[in-house]
C-alpha positions, -999 to +999 in steps of 0.1 A: +001+000+001+013+035-008+003+067+008+012+101-003+006+131+020+013+167+011+021+191+038+047+221+039+054+216+076+081+191+086+066+189+121+032+181+108+045+153+086+064+135+114+035+137+137+014+119+108+043+094+105+043+087+141+005+081+142+006+058+111+036+039+125+013+034+159-014+024+140+001+000+116+019-017+148-015-022+166-025-041+131+010-059+134+020-046+101+058-036+093+067-008+071+097-006+048+128+009+064+129+036+037+094+049+043+098+083+061+088+120+051+108+134+025+108+164+002+089+160-032+118+175-049+136+141-043+107+126-064+090+096-055+084+061-075+050+053-087+040+029-114+072+027-132+077+067-130+095+088-106+072+118-100+084+154-094+064+186-087+066+195-123+076+164-144+071+126-146+104+106-156+104+069-167+125+048-141+160+044-159+156+006-156+123+006-172+138+023-203+168+001-206+147-031-202+122-021-229+153-011-254+167-045-249+134-062-253+129-041-286+161-052-301+153-088-292+120-084-308+136-071-339+161-098-342+132-122-340+114-103-365+143-102-390+146-139-384+111-144-393+102-158-358+080-130-348+054-111-369+053-074-377+019-072-357+034-087-324+063-059-326+039-032-335+015-039-306+042-041-281+057-008-292+022+008-293+017-005-258+050+008-244+045+041-260+009+044-246+024+037-212+055+062-212+037+090-231+023+099-196+058+110-187+083+134-200+097+108-224+098+123-259+136+120-263+135+085-248+110+075-273+129+088-301+162+074-288+148+038-284+125+037-314+150+051-338+181+029-330+172+001-353+152-003-390+121-023-388+122-038-423+133-075-424+164-085-442+155-102-475+179-126-491+182-124-530+170-160-536+136-155-515+103-136-524+104-102-514+078-101-483+068-066-491+062-068-528+055-106-535+079-106-565+112-127-562+141-106-562+165-126-582+145-120-615+130-155-615 
């Protein structure tokens, strides 16, 4: 469970913290050691983002994870193991999630790193046009 309280007075926040800790103790619940009042300028994690007063940033590890996943999907696509529809659905889902943060530069960097057309050998049929590439 996550709670977020906003107050300008540190004294009031610490009083609330003490009351919450006492209440949870009565319920025999434990609180994570890092749970304590802190300024919002430090940001706080929520749903894969770090929230600040004037911006939302994607957690660094989430961007790295998707970049690696995207490269794996493109390799599978080029090998013919994954359809363009599956790659496209994954990209659309990820973009829809990260658009809620300040991620325009991240999206450009992750999605522009690799071309999305599959490699076509000259002895096979071109998957885009349906014609053989070797003239046969």
